[in-house]
C-alpha positions in Angstrom: 36.0 1.2 -18.8 32.8 2.4 -20.5 31.6 -1.1 -21.1 32.3 -2.0 -17.4 30.2 0.9 -16.2 27.3 -0.1 -18.5 27.6 -3.6 -17.1 27.4 -2.4 -13.5 24.4 -0.2 -14.3 22.6 -3.1 -16.0 23.5 -5.5 -13.1 22.2 -2.9 -10.6 18.9 -2.6 -12.6 18.5 -6.4 -12.6 19.2 -6.8 -8.8 16.8 -3.9 -8.0 14.0 -5.5 -10.0 14.7 -8.9 -8.5 14.5 -7.5 -5.0 11.2 -5.8 -5.8 9.8 -9.1 -7.1 11.0 -11.0 -4.0 9.4 -8.4 -1.7 6.2 -8.6 -3.7 6.2 -12.4 -3.7 6.9 -12.4 0.1 4.0 -10.1 0.7 1.7 -12.2 -1.4 2.9 -15.4 0.3 2.3 -13.9 3.8 -1.2 -12.7 2.8 -2.1 -16.1 1.3 -0.9 -17.9 4.4 -3.1 -15.7 6.6 -6.1 -16.1 4.3 -5.8 -19.9 4.0 -5.8 -20.1 7.8 -9.3 -18.6 7.8 -11.9 -21.2 7.1 -14.4 -20.1 4.5 -17.4 -20.2 6.8 -15.5 -17.9 9.2 -14.9 -15.2 6.6 -17.6 -12.9 8.0 -18.5 -9.6 6.4 -20.4 -7.1 8.5 -22.6 -4.6 6.7 -25.3 -2.0 7.1 -28.3 -2.1 4.9 -30.1 1.2 4.4 -33.6 2.0 3.1 -33.5 5.8 3.2 -36.1 8.4 2.6 -33.8 11.4 2.9 -30.2 12.3 2.3 -27.8 11.0 4.9 -24.2 10.6 6.1 -23.1 7.3 7.7 -20.2 7.1 10.1 -18.4 4.1 11.7 -16.0 4.9 14.6 -16.0 8.6 13.5 -15.1 7.7 9.8 -17.5 8.7 7.0 -18.1 5.4 5.3 -21.1 6.3 3.1 -23.3 9.2 2.1 -26.1 10.0 -0.3 -27.5 13.5 -0.9 -30.7 12.5 -2.7 -34.0 11.1 -1.6 -34.9 7.4 -1.5 -32.0 5.1 -1.6 -31.6 1.3 -0.9 -28.0 0.3 -0.3 -25.8 -2.2 1.5 -22.6 -0.8 2.9 -19.8 -3.3 3.8 -17.9 -2.3 6.9 -14.9 -4.7 7.2 -12.2 -2.4 5.7 -12.9 0.0 8.6 -13.2 -2.7 11.3 -9.8 -3.4 12.7 -10.8 -5.9 15.4 -13.6 -7.4 17.4 -15.3 -5.4 20.1 -17.8 -2.5 20.4 -17.9 -0.1 17.4 -19.9 3.1 17.1 -22.3 3.6 14.2 -23.7 7.0 13.6 -26.1 8.3 11.0 -26.8 11.9 10.2 -30.3 12.4 8.7 -30.4 15.5 6.4 -33.5 17.4 5.1 -35.4 15.8 2.2 -34.8 17.3 -1.2 -38.5 17.1 -2.1 -39.6 19.2 0.8 -43.0 17.5 1.1 -43.4 17.9 4.8 -41.2 20.9 5.5 -41.4 24.0 3.5 -38.4 25.8 5.1 -35.5 23.4 4.3 -35.6 21.6 7.6 -35.8 17.9 8.4 -39.3 16.9 9.4 -40.1 14.0 11.7 -42.3 12.7 8.9 -39.3 12.6 6.6 -37.9 9.8 8.8 -41.1 8.1 9.9 -44.4 8.8 8.2 -46.0 5.5 9.1 -45.0 1.8 9.6 -44.8 1.2 5.8 -43.1 4.5 4.8 -40.2 5.1 7.1 -36.4 4.9 7.3 -34.9 1.5 8.0 -31.4 0.5 9.0 -30.3 -3.1 9.4 -27.0 -4.4 10.9 -26.3 -7.6 9.1 -23.7 -10.4 8.8 -22.7 -11.9 5.5 -20.8 -15.0 4.6 -19.9 -14.0 1.1 -19.7 -16.7 -1.6 -19.4 -15.6 -5.2 -20.6 -19.0 -6.4 -24.1 -18.3 -4.8 -26.7 -16.4 -6.8 -27.0 -13.6 -4.2 -23.2 -13.5 -3.6 -23.4 -14.9 0.0 -24.2 -18.3 1.5 -26.1 -17.4 4.7 -29.7 -16.3 5.2 -30.1 -12.7 6.4 -32.5 -12.2 9.3 -33.6 -8.7 8.6 -36.5 -8.8 11.1 -34.3 -9.4 14.1 -31.4 -7.1 13.0 -33.2 -3.8 12.5 -31.7 -0.9 14.4 -34.4 1.2 16.0 -34.7 4.7 14.8 -36.0 7.4 17.1 -37.1 10.4 14.9 -37.0 14.0 16.2 -40.1 15.5 17.7 -39.8 18.7 15.8 -38.3 20.1 12.6 -34.5 20.5 12.7 -31.6 21.3 10.3 -30.4 17.7 10.8 -30.8 14.7 13.2 -28.2 12.3 14.4 -28.5 8.9 16.1 -25.9 6.4 17.2 -25.7 2.7 18.1 -23.1 0.5 19.6 -22.3 -2.5 17.3 -21.0 -5.5 19.1 -18.6 -7.2 16.6 -17.7 -10.7 17.7 -16.7 -12.9 14.8 -14.0 -11.1 12.8 -11.2 -13.7 12.2 -8.5 -11.1 11.8 -6.9 -8.3 13.8 -5.4 -5.3 11.9 -3.2 -2.6 13.2 -4.5 0.1 10.9 -4.6 3.5 12.7 -5.3 2.0 16.1 -1.9 3.1 17.5 -1.4 6.2 15.3 -0.7 9.7 16.4 -3.6 11.9 17.4 -3.4 14.5 14.6 -6.0 16.7 16.3 -3.2 17.6 18.8 -1.0 19.1 16.0 -1.1 22.7 15.0 -4.0 22.8 12.5 -2.2 24.9 9.9 0.9 22.8 10.1 -1.1 19.6 9.7 -3.0 21.1 6.8 0.2 22.0 5.0 1.5 18.4 5.4 -1.7 16.9 4.1 -1.9 19.3 1.1 1.7 18.6 0.3 1.0 14.9 0.3 -2.1 15.4 -1.9 -0.1 17.5 -4.3 2.5 14.8 -4.7 -0.2 12.2 -5.3 -1.8 14.5 -7.8 1.5 14.8 -9.7 2.1 11.1 -9.7 -1.4 10.5 -11.2 -1.1 13.3 -13.7 2.3 12.2 -14.9 1.2 8.5 -15.1 3.8 7.3 -12.6 1.7 4.4 -11.5 4.3 2.2 -9.9 5.3 5.0 -7.5 1.6 5.8 -6.9 0.8 2.2 -6.0 3.9 1.8 -3.8 2.6 4.5 -1.5 -0.6 2.5 -0.9 1.0 -0.9 -0.3 0.1 -1.1 3.4 -3.5 -0.1 2.6 -3.8 -2.8 0.0 -2.4 -5.5 2.4 -5.0 -4.7 5.1 -7.9 -4.4 2.7 -7.1 -7.8 1.2 -7.1 -9.3 4.7 -10.3 -7.5 5.8 -12.3 -8.4 2.7 -10.9 -11.9 2.2 -10.0 -11.0 -1.4 -8.9 -14.0 -3.4 -7.8 -12.0 -6.4 -4.5 -10.8 -4.9 -2.8 -10.6 -8.3 -5.2 -7.8 -9.3 -3.5 -5.4 -7.0 -0.3 -5.5 -9.2 -2.1 -6.2 -12.4 -2.0 -4.3 -15.7 -5.8 -4.0 -15.5 -5.5 -2.0 -12.3 -2.7 0.1 -13.7 -4.7 0.9 -16.9 -7.7 2.0 -14.8 -5.4 4.4 -12.9 -3.8 5.7 -16.1 -7.2 7.2 -16.9 -6.1 10.1 -14.7 -2.9 10.8 -16.7 -3.0 14.3 -17.9 -6.5 14.8 -16.5 -6.0 15.7 -12.8 -7.8 18.7 -11.6 -6.1 21.3 -9.4 -6.7 21.1 -5.6 -9.4 23.6 -4.9 -12.6 24.1 -2.8 -11.3 21.6 -0.2 -11.3 21.4 3.5 -9.1 19.4 5.9 -11.1 16.7 7.6 -10.1 14.5 10.5 -11.7 11.1 11.1 -11.1 8.2 13.4 -11.1 10.3 16.5 -8.3 12.4 15.2 -6.1 9.6 13.9 -7.0 10.0 10.2 -6.8 13.0 7.9 -7.9 13.8 4.3 -8.9 16.6 2.0 -12.6 16.7 1.0 -14.5 18.9 -1.4 -16.2 21.3 0.9 -19.3 22.4 -1.1 -21.2 21.9 -4.3 -22.1 19.0 -6.6 -19.0 16.9 -5.4 -19.3 17.6 -1.7 -17.4 15.0 0.3 -15.6 13.7 -2.7 -11.8 13.4 -2.4 -10.0 16.6 -3.3 -7.9 14.4 -5.7 -10.1 14.4 -8.8 -9.7 13.8 -12.5 -11.9 14.8 -15.4 -11.5 13.0 -18.7 -12.1 14.5 -22.1 -15.5 12.8 -22.4 -16.5 14.4 -19.1 -16.0 11.4 -16.8 -15.1 12.7 -13.3 -13.3 10.3 -10.9 -12.2 10.7 -7.2 -8.9 9.2 -6.0 -9.6 9.1 -2.3 -7.0 8.5 0.4 -7.0 8.5 4.2 -3.7 9.4 5.8 -2.3 8.6 9.2 1.0 9.0 11.1 2.2 5.8 12.7 3.7 6.1 16.2 7.3 7.3 16.0 7.1 8.0 12.3 7.4 11.7 11.2 5.6 11.4 7.8 2.1 10.8 6.8 1.2 7.4 5.1 -1.8 6.1 3.3 -3.9 3.6 5.3 -7.3 3.6 3.5 -9.0 5.1 0.6 
């Protein structure tokens, strides 16, 4: 009888693992089929290139996609993982006071911080890339910066901050993702009830990371991974289940910091929720943070949503 029970337990273990492999294989097959249907010259990546003079926060469709709290930064920010479909999308930048305080002595943003003259000024470009890792620059097309600069209108007086928005007309995405487009509007929930749900989710994520339960941790981000693979045309699908990725996440084992100094933040016009560090050196980092013995600090960001007719929160982006 004892041997029979052992046999049943072993058989159950084998069947469960086979099912997991079949599901994983089916997911990869579906992703590969969709990717191969997209011709390489149609694998368009939209991006914003920034030459900044001051700190800033960059938002796309009410989602914080990039930020920098120092002076003078040149950076390209790819947008695809936040672009669910073609159509008009809202880009917003929040200009913050310069750290060097050259033009303003009272901690405010000066018009000259944004536009001193034609050579020394903020510049933002909306660009389209056809990425190709075999090319020296990583993309195959020429970028027309001159005709793709977004016009910046600086303030006429000193202010605590300055915001400007543009409508981006996205026309050439070869995919259409569901994402959070049909998710519940979390802003309509009771704020304290929602905060408790989000904090509970973050605490569970923190526990999984701290205890090194990587497979459980990755399983919760499965839908996020599938959509990011599609949006970025990622050819290295095997990496998402690789030991290399797991080893990188295992850095957090035993090193997760407690959840503290955080605030509940809603993005995506109320359809996305997360916990961000509210103030200090790590402002706007995820509240999920680890600190290794050698001092390395890492953020384990997640954006949560609640799909229609689903009662629980799920991970949809990082």
